[in-house]
N, CA, C and O atoms as a DFTB+ gen file, in Angstrom:
404 C
 N C O
     1  1     -13.589     -14.765     -12.758
     2  2     -14.474     -15.140     -11.766
     3  2     -13.857     -16.578     -10.939
     4  3     -13.253     -17.431     -11.589
     5  1     -14.061     -16.712      -9.613
     6  2     -13.668     -17.873      -9.245
     7  2     -14.684     -18.925      -8.820
     8  3     -15.739     -18.378      -8.500
     9  1     -14.718     -20.105      -8.722
    10  2     -15.939     -20.915      -8.867
    11  2     -15.367     -22.011      -7.807
    12  3     -16.027     -22.873      -7.226
    13  1     -13.853     -21.735      -7.698
    14  2     -13.257     -22.286      -6.302
    15  2     -12.628     -21.674      -5.437
    16  3     -11.865     -20.731      -5.644
    17  1     -13.052     -22.446      -3.794
    18  2     -12.507     -20.821      -3.299
    19  2     -11.244     -21.267      -2.629
    20  3     -10.652     -20.458      -1.915
    21  1     -10.795     -22.435      -2.787
    22  2      -8.995     -22.754      -2.966
    23  2      -8.460     -22.180      -4.258
    24  3      -7.481     -21.460      -4.063
    25  1      -8.739     -22.267      -5.218
    26  2      -8.049     -21.182      -6.432
    27  2      -7.726     -19.979      -6.237
    28  3      -6.722     -19.435      -6.698
    29  1      -8.877     -19.286      -5.271
    30  2      -8.988     -17.821      -5.321
    31  2      -7.918     -17.731      -4.030
    32  3      -7.097     -16.822      -4.151
    33  1      -7.791     -18.662      -2.631
    34  2      -6.953     -18.428      -2.096
    35  2      -5.516     -19.012      -2.455
    36  3      -4.571     -18.420      -1.934
    37  1      -5.304     -19.814      -3.064
    38  2      -3.884     -19.946      -3.961
    39  2      -3.193     -19.012      -4.390
    40  3      -2.048     -18.707      -4.055
    41  1      -4.172     -18.309      -5.486
    42  2      -3.865     -17.258      -6.160
    43  2      -3.775     -15.943      -5.462
    44  3      -3.192     -15.009      -6.014
    45  1      -4.243     -15.828      -4.443
    46  2      -4.021     -14.727      -3.073
    47  2      -2.754     -14.860      -2.590
    48  3      -1.955     -13.925      -2.535
    49  1      -2.495     -16.152      -2.181
    50  2      -1.149     -16.197      -1.534
    51  2      -0.083     -15.996      -2.300
    52  3       0.864     -15.274      -1.989
    53  1      -0.231     -16.831      -3.670
    54  2       1.046     -15.861      -4.524
    55  2       0.890     -14.944      -5.012
    56  3       1.691     -14.811      -5.937
    57  1       0.112     -13.993      -4.882
    58  2       0.006     -13.148      -5.111
    59  2       0.904     -12.065      -4.243
    60  3       1.376     -11.054      -4.764
    61  1       1.077     -12.403      -2.870
    62  2       2.000     -11.401      -1.800
    63  2       2.660     -11.900      -1.488
    64  3       3.045     -11.676      -0.341
    65  1       3.347     -13.055      -2.351
    66  2       4.748     -13.825      -2.285
    67  2       6.135     -12.650      -2.353
    68  3       7.002     -12.500      -1.491
    69  1       6.047     -12.200      -3.160
    70  2       7.354     -10.951      -3.251
    71  2       6.873     -10.007      -2.275
    72  3       7.823      -9.296      -1.947
    73  1       5.696      -9.646      -1.593
    74  2       6.208      -8.806      -0.306
    75  2       6.394      -9.592       0.910
    76  3       6.614      -8.976       1.953
    77  1       6.334     -10.923       0.922
    78  2       6.931     -11.499       2.105
    79  2       8.186     -11.708       1.775
    80  3       8.526     -12.206       2.848
    81  1       9.294     -11.723       1.040
    82  2      10.257     -11.497       0.747
    83  2      10.891     -10.170       1.618
    84  3      12.076     -10.226       1.947
    85  1      10.324      -9.341       1.871
    86  2      10.537      -8.244       2.019
    87  2      11.095      -8.359       3.688
    88  3      11.682      -7.401       4.191
    89  1      10.891      -9.382       4.313
    90  2      10.865      -9.767       5.137
    91  2      12.158      -9.947       5.711
    92  3      12.600      -9.605       6.808
    93  1      12.755     -10.643       4.609
    94  2      13.886     -11.642       4.805
    95  2      15.007     -10.530       4.623
    96  3      16.133     -10.953       4.884
    97  1      14.932      -9.008       4.175
    98  2      16.117      -8.073       3.636
    99  2      16.334      -7.231       4.895
   100  3      15.504      -6.829       5.710
   101  1      17.674      -7.066       4.845
   102  2      18.099      -6.303       5.666
   103  2      17.594      -4.632       5.775
   104  3      16.984      -4.159       4.816
   105  1      17.845      -3.881       6.840
   106  2      17.454      -2.735       6.911
   107  2      18.210      -1.765       5.609
   108  3      17.642      -1.009       4.821
   109  1      19.625      -2.083       5.710
   110  2      20.139      -1.371       4.638
   111  2      19.679      -1.613       3.173
   112  3      19.561      -0.723       2.331
   113  1      19.441      -2.899       2.986
   114  2      18.850      -3.688       1.689
   115  2      17.576      -3.027       1.062
   116  3      17.378      -2.770      -0.126
   117  1      16.480      -2.740       2.506
   118  2      15.202      -1.886       2.472
   119  2      15.580      -0.725       1.983
   120  3      14.799      -0.324       1.120
   121  1      16.430      -0.055       2.184
   122  2      16.348       1.348       1.446
   123  2      17.418       1.922       0.152
   124  3      17.977       2.935      -0.267
   125  1      17.235       0.488      -0.107
   126  2      18.046       0.641      -1.796
   127  2      17.003       0.642      -2.806
   128  3      16.149      -0.195      -3.099
   129  1      17.331       1.980      -3.341
   130  2      15.987       1.509      -4.922
   131  2      16.374       0.741      -5.831
   132  3      17.510       0.506      -6.241
   133  1      15.170       0.270      -6.202
   134  2      15.359      -1.236      -7.122
   135  2      14.776      -0.517      -8.374
   136  3      13.834       0.259      -8.211
   137  1      15.199      -0.698      -9.398
   138  2      15.212      -0.079     -10.521
   139  2      13.867      -0.478     -11.336
   140  3      13.133       0.356     -11.866
   141  1      13.679      -1.725     -11.352
   142  2      12.622      -2.434     -11.565
   143  2      11.470      -2.319     -10.552
   144  3      10.410      -2.870     -10.847
   145  1      11.559      -1.753      -9.559
   146  2      10.116      -1.093      -8.776
   147  2      10.194       0.330      -9.331
   148  3       9.166       0.883      -8.940
   149  1      10.906       1.172     -10.042
   150  2      10.187       2.173     -10.613
   151  2      10.849       3.013      -9.826
   152  3      10.240       4.014      -9.449
   153  1      12.539       2.766      -9.302
   154  2      13.062       3.578      -8.334
   155  2      12.881       3.326      -6.896
   156  3      13.767       3.603      -6.088
   157  1      11.771       2.815      -6.562
   158  2      11.431       2.975      -5.179
   159  2      12.183       1.802      -4.185
   160  3      12.453       0.798      -4.844
   161  1      12.479       1.729      -3.117
   162  2      13.254       1.035      -2.242
   163  2      11.740       0.126      -1.544
   164  3      10.594       0.472      -1.831
   165  1      12.038      -0.939      -0.700
   166  2      11.594      -1.902       0.073
   167  2      10.635      -0.956       1.149
   168  3       9.406      -1.014       1.191
   169  1      11.487      -0.083       1.997
   170  2      10.972       1.063       2.421
   171  2       9.483       1.301       1.790
   172  3       8.375       0.854       2.087
   173  1       9.891       2.088       0.916
   174  2       8.936       2.656       0.340
   175  2       7.706       2.604       0.111
   176  3       6.816       3.455       0.101
   177  1       7.772       0.459      -0.253
   178  2       6.741      -0.067      -0.647
   179  2       5.808      -0.349       0.497
   180  3       4.580      -0.433       0.453
   181  1       6.724      -0.500       1.672
   182  2       6.395      -1.081       2.473
   183  2       5.232       0.156       3.666
   184  3       4.354      -0.172       4.464
   185  1       5.661       1.324       3.358
   186  2       5.395       2.708       3.459
   187  2       3.901       2.772       3.118
   188  3       2.982       3.045       3.891
   189  1       3.801       2.320       1.177
   190  2       2.693       2.868       0.866
   191  2       1.607       1.486       0.786
   192  3       0.471       1.412       0.318
   193  1       2.333       0.617       1.341
   194  2       1.068       0.010       1.970
   195  2       0.305      -0.371       2.748
   196  3      -0.749      -0.983       2.573
   197  1       0.940       0.071       3.936
   198  2       0.240       0.498       5.521
   199  2      -0.042       1.604       4.872
   200  3      -0.797       1.099       4.041
   201  1      -0.017       3.177       4.493
   202  2      -0.465       3.882       4.474
   203  2      -2.120       3.852       3.559
   204  3      -3.079       4.600       3.746
   205  1      -1.990       2.756       2.600
   206  2      -3.079       2.608       1.482
   207  2      -4.163       1.521       2.150
   208  3      -5.360       1.436       1.874
   209  1      -3.415       0.725       3.093
   210  2      -4.119      -0.103       4.051
   211  2      -5.248       0.281       4.598
   212  3      -6.382      -0.198       4.564
   213  1      -4.587       1.635       5.342
   214  2      -5.537       2.132       6.485
   215  2      -6.469       2.672       5.378
   216  3      -7.520       2.056       5.198
   217  1      -6.208       3.722       4.640
   218  2      -7.373       4.526       3.654
   219  2      -8.292       3.415       3.180
   220  3      -9.465       3.756       3.026
   221  1      -8.031       2.349       2.959
   222  2      -8.888       1.093       2.380
   223  2      -9.802       0.866       4.149
   224  3     -11.007       1.038       4.334
   225  1      -8.872       0.494       5.102
   226  2      -9.991       0.574       6.155
   227  2     -10.947       1.048       6.487
   228  3     -12.080       0.657       6.765
   229  1     -10.350       2.107       6.444
   230  2     -11.236       3.500       6.731
   231  2     -12.614       3.696       6.187
   232  3     -13.711       3.938       6.691
   233  1     -12.033       3.449       4.632
   234  2     -13.086       3.180       3.384
   235  2     -14.105       2.332       3.783
   236  3     -15.243       2.760       3.977
   237  1     -13.791       1.122       3.928
   238  2     -14.513       0.107       4.485
   239  2     -15.334      -0.222       5.659
   240  3     -16.030      -1.235       5.715
   241  1     -15.213       0.905       6.866
   242  2     -15.905       0.759       7.696
   243  2     -17.403       2.245       7.385
   244  3     -18.586       2.385       7.695
   245  1     -16.402       2.993       6.657
   246  2     -17.513       3.637       6.236
   247  2     -18.434       3.369       5.514
   248  3     -19.575       3.782       5.721
   249  1     -18.016       2.438       4.283
   250  2     -19.159       1.610       3.603
   251  2     -19.910       0.604       4.385
   252  3     -21.063       0.258       4.125
   253  1     -19.211       0.173       5.325
   254  2     -20.384      -0.571       6.212
   255  2     -21.876      -0.422       6.096
   256  3     -22.704      -1.161       5.563
   257  1     -22.060       1.170       6.978
   258  2     -23.186       2.322       7.209
   259  2     -23.379       2.906       6.398
   260  3     -24.480       3.411       6.615
   261  1     -22.927       3.310       5.264
   262  2     -23.408       4.274       4.410
   263  2     -23.030       3.769       3.336
   264  3     -22.262       2.808       3.276
   265  1     -23.801       4.687       1.811
   266  2     -23.743       3.878       0.499
   267  2     -22.648       4.729       0.162
   268  3     -22.176       4.250      -0.869
   269  1     -22.006       5.727       0.487
   270  2     -20.690       6.306       0.124
   271  2     -19.861       6.740       1.315
   272  3     -20.258       7.116       2.418
   273  1     -18.155       6.560       0.685
   274  2     -17.282       6.914       1.722
   275  2     -16.694       8.041       1.485
   276  3     -16.012       8.305       0.495
   277  1     -16.980       8.837       2.521
   278  2     -16.036      10.263       2.643
   279  2     -14.031       9.810       2.569
   280  3     -13.284      10.658       2.080
   281  1     -13.745       9.164       2.822
   282  2     -12.680       8.875       2.964
   283  2     -12.188       8.505       1.280
   284  3     -11.090       8.928       0.920
   285  1     -12.936       7.810       0.419
   286  2     -12.766       7.913      -1.031
   287  2     -12.978       9.042      -1.381
   288  3     -12.147       9.579      -2.113
   289  1     -13.645       9.449      -1.148
   290  2     -14.050      11.103      -1.848
   291  2     -12.911      12.455      -1.542
   292  3     -12.633      13.445      -2.220
   293  1     -12.385      11.930      -0.092
   294  2     -11.215      13.022       0.025
   295  2      -9.801      12.549      -0.673
   296  3      -8.773      13.211      -0.811
   297  1     -10.050      11.319      -1.033
   298  2      -8.897      10.786      -1.288
   299  2      -8.654      10.938      -2.718
   300  3      -7.562      11.424      -3.012
   301  1      -9.530      10.589      -3.774
   302  2      -9.592      10.987      -4.807
   303  2      -9.566      12.836      -5.267
   304  3      -8.919      13.123      -6.274
   305  1     -10.238      13.921      -4.536
   306  2     -10.049      15.011      -4.613
   307  2      -8.982      15.654      -4.077
   308  3      -8.815      16.868      -4.195
   309  1      -7.929      14.606      -3.243
   310  2      -6.651      15.139      -3.019
   311  2      -5.863      14.593      -4.045
   312  3      -5.123      15.469      -4.493
   313  1      -5.711      13.500      -4.608
   314  2      -4.811      13.043      -5.483
   315  2      -5.490      14.061      -6.733
   316  3      -4.752      15.047      -6.722
   317  1      -6.187      14.201      -7.433
   318  2      -6.667      15.520      -8.206
   319  2      -6.344      16.384      -8.295
   320  3      -6.250      16.810      -9.446
   321  1      -5.942      17.267      -7.167
   322  2      -5.602      18.424      -6.731
   323  2      -4.478      18.360      -6.646
   324  3      -3.904      19.191      -7.349
   325  1      -3.547      17.418      -5.807
   326  2      -1.914      17.925      -5.516
   327  2      -1.262      16.847      -6.500
   328  3      -0.052      16.969      -6.687
   329  1      -1.826      15.965      -7.049
   330  2      -1.151      15.159      -7.834
   331  2      -0.333      13.623      -6.990
   332  3       0.014      13.658      -5.809
   333  1      -0.195      12.666      -7.686
   334  2      -0.298      11.560      -6.975
   335  2       1.524      11.863      -6.120
   336  3       1.816      11.553      -4.965
   337  1       2.390      12.492      -7.091
   338  2       3.804      12.627      -6.598
   339  2       3.860      13.239      -5.359
   340  3       4.506      12.661      -4.484
   341  1       3.289      14.344      -5.090
   342  2       2.794      14.799      -3.626
   343  2       2.361      14.173      -2.692
   344  3       2.685      14.247      -1.507
   345  1       1.461      13.403      -3.283
   346  2       0.483      12.399      -2.123
   347  2       1.804      11.365      -1.852
   348  3       2.231      11.591      -0.719
   349  1       2.595      10.288      -2.541
   350  2       3.013       9.209      -2.529
   351  2       4.704      10.194      -1.735
   352  3       5.535       9.501      -1.147
   353  1       4.869      11.323      -1.831
   354  2       6.170      11.855      -1.230
   355  2       5.239      12.022       0.361
   356  3       5.626      11.239       1.228
   357  1       4.426      12.684       0.643
   358  2       4.377      12.562       1.871
   359  2       3.849      11.110       2.570
   360  3       4.053      10.914       3.768
   361  1       3.203      10.180       1.787
   362  2       3.706       8.923       2.685
   363  2       4.855       8.564       2.725
   364  3       5.091       7.755       3.622
   365  1       5.505       8.789       2.231
   366  2       6.764       8.565       2.047
   367  2       7.606       9.141       3.520
   368  3       8.401       8.579       4.273
   369  1       7.023      10.493       3.511
   370  2       7.714      11.591       4.758
   371  2       7.135      10.948       6.079
   372  3       7.783      10.813       7.117
   373  1       5.898      10.594       5.901
   374  2       5.097      10.373       7.115
   375  2       5.470       8.646       7.648
   376  3       5.792       8.409       8.813
   377  1       5.376       7.720       6.746
   378  2       5.604       6.626       7.023
   379  2       7.155       6.452       6.581
   380  3       7.814       6.466       7.620
   381  1       7.943       6.304       5.532
   382  2       9.069       5.852       5.783
   383  2       9.982       6.013       6.310
   384  3      11.052       5.456       6.064
   385  1       9.785       6.757       7.097
   386  2      10.879       7.220       8.332
   387  2      10.517       6.145       9.657
   388  3      11.123       6.301      10.717
   389  1       9.571       5.141       9.519
   390  2       9.364       4.779      10.872
   391  2      10.083       3.509      11.138
   392  3       9.912       2.600      10.325
   393  1      10.917       3.296      12.228
   394  2      11.192       2.400      12.500
   395  2      10.884       0.911      11.954
   396  3       9.656       0.965      12.022
   397  1      11.116      -0.167      11.540
   398  2      11.383      -1.470      11.039
   399  2      10.576      -2.535      11.937
   400  3       9.786      -3.455      11.726
   401  1      11.322      -1.794      13.297
   402  2      10.913      -2.798      14.430
   403  2      10.049      -2.522      15.474
   404  3       9.797      -3.388      16.312
């Protein structure tokens, strides 16, 4: 729990630093799998961040006016039924091939 707003903001900023370094990579570098990232490439990571940010935004909109979120219920059911690897592969197929600019 944070008692100081600046402490929270500084920690948040620091937590995003690794993602910000992706902006400095070339397209070729972004496609290279990284062993320390479980074999994911920078492109994979960006694709997943975009997809899950969209899901989080949809859920936030629903929760702003309802006690539950159909998006969260649907996402959990899909994850359980088909498994994370299938869902992740679909995210990569949908988002991972989009141009970076």
